[in-house]
C-alpha atoms as one frame of an Amber mdcrd trajectory, in Angstrom:
protein
  -3.860  -9.417  20.810  -6.428  -6.819  19.879  -8.326  -6.947  16.513  -6.362
  -3.877  15.133  -3.026  -5.925  15.748  -4.409  -8.944  14.207  -5.137  -6.932
  10.847  -1.789  -5.055  10.947   0.422  -8.289  11.665  -1.829 -10.312   9.075
  -0.653  -7.620   6.470   3.060  -7.541   7.598   3.148 -11.387   7.064   1.150
 -11.537   3.624   4.190  -8.961   2.612   6.951 -11.295   4.019   5.442 -14.330
   2.272   5.180 -12.352  -0.932   8.965 -11.225  -0.562  10.193 -14.721   0.001
   8.201 -15.922  -3.135   9.265 -12.959  -5.314  13.046 -13.534  -4.325  13.107
 -16.950  -5.383  14.856 -17.766  -8.748  11.987 -18.875 -10.624  10.142 -15.793
  -9.955  12.753 -13.421 -12.388  13.052 -13.857 -15.947  16.971 -14.025 -15.668
  16.277 -17.269 -13.155  18.611 -15.744 -10.480  17.848 -14.799  -6.943  16.087
 -11.441  -6.552  17.177  -8.333  -4.666  15.693  -8.284  -1.178  14.809  -4.461
  -1.758  13.365  -5.106  -4.600  11.517  -8.036  -3.736  10.232  -6.371  -0.478
   9.021  -3.136  -2.213   7.387  -5.372  -5.207   5.440  -7.264  -2.535   4.597
  -4.131  -0.227   3.082  -2.381  -3.372   1.220  -5.545  -4.577  -0.187  -6.565
  -1.138  -1.229  -2.464  -0.388  -2.716  -2.359  -3.614  -0.495   0.733  -5.093
   1.152   0.041  -7.895   4.599   1.398  -7.578   7.664  -0.436  -8.965  11.248
  -0.373  -9.056  11.628  -2.516 -11.598   9.578  -3.422 -15.134   7.223  -5.847
 -14.161   6.823  -7.421 -17.505  10.321  -7.790 -18.311  12.062  -8.532 -14.861
   9.599 -11.051 -13.719   8.785 -14.312 -14.748   5.593 -15.721 -15.468   5.375
 -17.094 -11.802   6.811 -13.724 -10.374   3.927 -12.051 -12.125   1.394 -14.702
 -11.179   2.267 -13.813  -7.547   2.172 -10.023  -8.062  -1.182 -10.869  -9.275
  -2.175 -13.028  -6.334  -0.708 -10.538  -3.645  -2.876  -7.501  -5.166  -5.954
  -9.755  -5.057  -5.334 -10.514  -1.285  -4.418  -6.934  -0.540  -7.377  -5.760
  -2.496  -9.701  -7.742  -0.325  -7.778  -7.057   2.586  -6.502  -9.803   4.814
  -9.280 -10.650   7.087 -11.657 -10.992   4.102  -9.015 -13.414   2.654  -8.955
 -15.342   5.623 -12.258 -15.436   6.284 -13.065 -16.988   2.909 -10.614 -19.600
   3.729 -12.336 -20.401   6.671 -15.535 -20.782   4.895 -13.727 -22.904   2.368
 -12.703 -25.531   4.857 -16.244 -25.601   6.745 -15.154 -24.110  10.076 -17.643
 -21.560  11.826 -16.625 -18.152  13.164 -15.994 -17.451  17.004 -16.689 -14.066
  18.376 -13.270 -12.472  17.986 -13.416 -13.297  14.209 -16.550 -11.916  13.685
 -15.583  -8.596  15.622 -12.267  -8.520  13.628 -14.277  -9.005  10.250 -16.854
  -6.056  11.368 -13.875  -3.814  12.093 -11.637  -4.824   8.566 -15.470  -3.957
   6.635 -16.211  -0.968   8.765 -19.862  -2.663   9.129 -22.061  -1.367  11.890
 -22.988  -4.769  13.160 -21.879  -8.857  13.553 -24.322 -10.159  12.138 -24.390
 -12.084   8.780 -20.589 -12.036   8.383 -20.377 -15.089   6.032 -23.267 -13.607
   3.976 -21.095 -10.327   3.555 -17.911 -12.366   2.732 -19.366 -14.833  -0.159
 -21.194 -11.620  -1.468 -17.896  -9.539  -1.704 -16.054 -12.952  -3.261 -18.981
 -13.213  -6.019 -18.773  -9.767  -6.582 -14.986  -9.663  -7.181 -15.147 -12.880
  -9.400 -18.044 -11.441 -11.766 -16.111  -8.156 -12.602 -12.912  -9.220 -12.841
 -14.252 -12.478 -15.068 -15.993  -9.716 -17.012 -12.679  -7.521 -17.178 -10.869
 -10.342 -18.324 -13.767 -11.139 -21.592 -13.817  -7.367 -22.436  -9.884  -7.117
 -22.870  -9.367 -10.261 -24.358 -10.424  -8.389 -28.031  -7.635  -5.525 -27.394
  -5.038  -8.065 -26.490  -5.392 -11.522 -28.291  -5.297 -10.178 -31.757  -1.958
  -8.777 -31.046  -0.310 -11.358 -28.734  -1.792 -14.390 -29.282  -4.307 -16.855
 -27.140  -1.660 -17.739 -24.473  -0.252 -13.966 -23.776  -3.476 -12.290 -24.631
  -5.603 -14.060 -21.895  -2.751 -13.926 -19.481  -2.468  -9.749 -20.294  -6.186
  -9.780 -19.984  -5.977 -11.746 -16.405  -3.404  -9.537 -15.001  -4.575  -6.193
 -15.657  -8.171  -6.891 -14.944  -7.161  -8.280 -11.319  -4.695  -4.991 -11.112
  -7.829  -2.673 -12.178 -10.258  -3.986  -9.964  -8.269  -4.143  -7.146  -6.935
  -0.915  -7.974  -3.230  -1.909  -7.691  -2.016  -0.203 -11.165   0.539  -2.719
 -12.079   1.123  -3.206 -15.900   3.187  -5.618 -17.675   3.572  -3.062 -20.701
   6.670  -1.200 -20.313   5.176   2.173 -20.861   1.710   0.782 -19.102  -1.126
   1.576 -21.099   0.306   4.536 -23.040  -0.087   2.301 -26.207  -3.663   1.917
 -25.558  -4.672   5.520 -25.042  -6.815   5.552 -27.996  -8.749   2.253 -27.399
 -12.162   2.909 -26.280 -12.450  -0.813 -25.276  -9.473  -0.654 -22.872 -10.088
   2.535 -21.549 -13.886   1.970 -20.987 -12.696  -1.376 -19.014 -10.110  -0.484
 -16.842 -11.743   2.667 -15.630 -15.146   0.755 -14.844 -13.145  -1.671 -13.177
 -11.192   1.087 -11.093 -14.585   3.029 -10.343 -16.532   0.020  -9.334 -13.565
  -1.387  -7.356 -13.122   1.651  -5.633 -16.788   2.661  -4.730 -16.887  -0.177
  -2.120 -18.779  -3.403  -2.099 -21.776  -2.170   0.186 -22.640   0.390  -2.532
 -22.668  -2.268  -5.509 -24.753  -4.629  -3.662 -27.113  -1.966  -2.592 -27.048
  -0.685  -6.359 -27.892  -4.226  -7.168 -30.913  -4.753  -4.990 -32.055  -1.367
  -5.711 -32.107  -2.235  -9.365 -33.527  -5.517  -9.039 -36.325  -4.467  -7.112
 -36.997  -1.564  -9.674 -36.860  -3.650 -12.917 -38.468  -7.166 -11.307 -40.461
  -5.259  -8.600 -40.013  -8.041  -6.297 -40.481  -5.962  -3.625 -43.770  -3.814
  -2.542 -41.784  -1.502  -0.108 -39.657   1.059  -1.714 -36.121   0.523  -0.936
 -34.236   3.461   0.443 -30.580   4.151  -0.427 -28.409   4.803   2.568 -26.412
   7.492   3.435 -23.270   5.792   2.345 -24.400   5.021  -0.850 -25.332   8.469
  -1.649 -22.158  10.090  -0.261 -19.697   7.795  -2.077 -21.786   7.825  -5.556
 -22.215  11.691  -5.622 -18.815  12.428  -4.343 -17.360  10.045  -7.065 -19.230
  11.363 -10.156 -18.348  15.063  -8.776 -14.985  14.125  -8.471 -14.599  12.534
 -11.935 -16.312  15.194 -13.768 -14.114  17.896 -12.083 -10.908  16.074 -12.740
 -11.883  15.323 -16.445 -12.671  19.048 -17.254  -9.741  20.059 -15.409  -7.164
  17.933 -16.961  -8.825  18.688 -20.255  -8.466  22.329 -20.103  -4.963  22.337
 -18.221  -3.442  19.850 -20.287  -4.882  20.360 -23.700  -2.031  22.829 -24.824
   0.905  20.556 -23.365   2.182  18.924 -26.766   3.852  16.243 -24.831   0.852
  14.985 -23.003  -2.741  16.039 -24.673  -1.679  18.604 -27.325  -0.738  16.083
 -29.886  -3.949  14.236 -29.938  -7.200  14.798 -31.597 -10.132  15.735 -29.908
 -11.715  12.251 -29.094  -8.266  11.016 -27.791  -7.872  14.033 -25.588 -11.126
  13.180 -24.006 -10.402   9.755 -23.610  -7.042  10.424 -21.866  -8.355  13.202
 -19.740 -11.219  10.823 -18.406  -8.703   8.200 -17.739  -6.347  10.721 -16.395
  -9.432  11.657 -13.781  -9.992   7.927 -12.937  -6.595   6.584 -12.212  -5.711
   8.901  -9.363  -8.606   7.654  -7.511  -5.946   4.883  -6.222  -5.726   2.853
  -9.331  -2.069   3.380 -10.773  -2.391   3.101 -14.401  -1.529   5.711 -17.083
  -2.221   6.580 -20.766   0.102   9.511 -20.568   3.493  10.319 -19.473   3.400
  11.616 -16.135   6.366  12.970 -15.984   5.598  15.229 -18.820   2.708  17.094
 -17.160   2.361  20.472 -16.288   3.232  21.469 -12.764  -0.575  22.292 -12.394
  -1.393  19.154 -13.893   0.829  17.268 -11.162  -0.867  19.169  -8.298  -4.571
  18.248  -9.155  -3.384  14.562  -9.482  -1.727  14.696  -5.909  -5.214  16.341
  -4.703  -7.096  13.618  -6.511  -4.710  10.945  -4.949  -4.808  12.111  -1.825
  -8.973  11.877  -1.397  -8.918   8.746  -2.628 -11.494   6.052  -3.021 -14.606
   5.318  -0.924 -14.626   2.924   2.367 -14.968  -0.515   1.813 -13.561  -0.513
  -1.594  -9.965  -1.558  -3.146  -8.651   1.899  -3.034  -6.668   3.969  -0.613
  -6.287   7.659   0.442  -8.175   9.570   2.655 -11.510   8.294   1.135 -14.550
  10.136  -0.192 -16.779  10.196   2.847 -13.972  12.078   4.804 -13.929  14.732
   2.524 -17.792  14.961   2.490 -17.752  15.042   6.332 -15.217  17.679   6.583
 -16.809  19.958   3.647 -20.132  19.688   5.629 -18.446  20.603   8.597 -17.204
  23.640   6.912 -20.358  24.376   5.278 -22.323  24.333   8.598 -19.766  26.860
  10.256 -20.366  28.985   7.618 -24.076  28.807   7.802 -23.762  29.437  11.596
 -25.334  26.206  12.299 -24.365  23.953  15.186 -25.248  20.479  13.497 -23.547
  18.932  10.674 -25.830  17.510   8.158 -25.581  15.347   4.802 -28.656  14.721
   2.699 -31.217  15.876   5.890 -29.307  13.564   8.322 -27.174  14.714  11.285
 -23.523  13.466  11.091 -22.479  11.952  14.839 -19.679  13.806  16.741 -17.755
  10.343  16.740 -17.925  10.470  12.898 -16.736  13.966  12.482 -13.822  13.478
  15.051 -12.879  10.202  13.222 -12.640  12.233  10.006 -10.610  14.967  11.436
  -8.322  12.408  12.827  -8.067  10.694   9.409  -7.090  14.087   7.586  -4.744
  15.258  10.383  -2.976  11.638  10.627  -2.907  11.675   6.485  -1.261  15.352
   6.331   1.175  14.295   9.143   2.418  10.933   7.413   2.903  12.718   4.047
   4.660  15.521   5.334   6.731  13.489   7.489   7.588  11.229   4.616   8.127
  14.034   2.453  10.721  15.617   4.619  12.628  12.314   4.961  12.972  11.873
   1.370  13.965  15.074   0.716  16.918  14.374   3.197  17.899  11.251   1.804
  17.511  12.457  -2.198  18.020  16.297  -1.637  18.715  16.344  -5.854  15.060
  15.417  -6.371  12.626  18.073  -7.180  10.126  18.910  -4.294   6.985  18.156
  -6.840   8.168  14.745  -7.606   9.090  13.560  -3.836   5.693  15.086  -2.577
   3.692  13.003  -5.465   5.863   9.923  -5.027   4.981  10.297  -1.065   1.229
  11.004  -1.767   0.852   7.981  -4.525   2.341   5.923  -1.867   0.214   6.758
   0.949  -2.741   6.820  -0.794  -1.874   3.418  -2.609  -2.160   4.819  -5.980
   0.916   3.853  -8.078   1.676   6.820 -10.377   5.118   7.980 -10.590   7.102
  10.934 -12.243   9.768   8.094 -13.165  11.647   8.260 -10.105  10.907   5.266
  -8.128  13.758   3.250  -9.662  16.284   5.583  -9.433  15.970   6.551  -5.496
  17.895   5.659  -2.890  17.514   2.476  -0.824  16.536   4.723   2.262  14.153
   6.349   0.352  12.346   3.206  -1.005  12.311   2.162   2.644  10.465   5.163
   3.419   8.112   4.387   0.439   7.435   0.812   1.766   6.220   2.152   5.222
   4.301   4.626   3.549   2.342   2.344   1.345   1.856  -0.056   4.647   0.611
   2.898   6.689  -1.838   4.188   3.878  -2.913   0.393   3.191  -3.624  -0.402
   6.919  -4.848   3.227   7.823  -3.710   5.666  10.341  -6.069   5.060  12.647
  -6.143   1.530  12.710  -2.338   1.392  12.665  -2.336   3.913  15.901  -4.968
   1.504  17.413  -2.556  -1.278  16.937   0.211   0.172  18.803  -1.248   2.157
  21.291  -4.239  -0.520  21.855  -7.953  -0.147  21.565  -9.257   3.429  23.064
 -11.033   3.382  26.066 -14.195   5.901  26.594 -13.832   8.088  29.755 -16.294
   8.920  32.229 -14.660  11.906  32.918 -16.366  15.178  31.838 -14.111  18.610
  31.835 -15.765  22.186  31.875 -15.945  24.122  28.771 -14.081  27.130  27.558
 -14.038  29.379  24.551 -10.670  29.268  22.483  -9.750  31.852  19.654  -9.938
  29.637  16.248  -8.811  30.614  12.864
């Protein structure tokens, strides 16, 4: 079995186990067996760190059901191979060559050395951020709900924010906390750092450590991954905040009725959450068409490679925009920060874009056929949210047909494992050809 198939089947296995657990009577608040579609949809959404839900998790599921959702989101955020490898480390077993190759592909690393150290660093980073998030959220939840429920709310939302899952135990998601700087700051920071990638976080830590404590005489150079991921993230967050503020400020049902400070907080949160998080502090269904379309664009771009988020990825966007820039400038090389981008990476970026667009178009057409009464913008929004593993919704998730729910389940799965990895699992690992064909011009554009 190929590594790609191992990863894809691993996610399916976790989804199946999660479905069985969520179907159990002790997982629902009314103590009865859960509906198969509800359990399957919720399990897939949690494992694929999406956050879309056909029911209200806070009232529909019992404590055990909510705990299973949090654990599934944790496994989904870390990734199947990372979780499996961590369990192998716990029982003291050593990696074989196949496992090292699987870890390399799952984490998109250039080499196979130091796999165990990377896994330990990822787990440690996850725990540090999630525990910090819990402590920061306690002052917001404990005074209102008491220690036991307040602590669980802090734990659940910290896990979901870090893993970019977006499940909330509040009926209105986080709309009730749209004016709380503490909640908005904590959730958005967890979303950003969770989605930016473990490699970027570790590199940032090493760079700051060397600068503060001057442990290394040799100046550490920041990698191209770090520069692209951080700069693109900052640019998108700034553009998104300004765009939402300018577009929705006259909408009385979203921004218009708020004071200036709350409008800035909401605009910032709305810019962060489409980066595959799924939390919301405004009613998404009340947004303007322009606001919805900007949200769709940000959702489609998504987070950065190696993080807990989905989407096309920030690095893919930068490679494609750099290709366009190179064409406009008449250059034959694609450059990023004075570094030449290899042709195989350009082809991979194009493949990701084409596969992502094809998946979204196909799923949108199918749901348009199964639920013809829905507005196009609602269907497109739901599909992109599912594919990019975001979890934002205009409120139609629970009302769509069973066929549409199954389509979204498949879309969430494809978005989580990745289009190229799934194709590799189905078709087998690609084999390079030694045959070279003659070159010929073609009219393009």
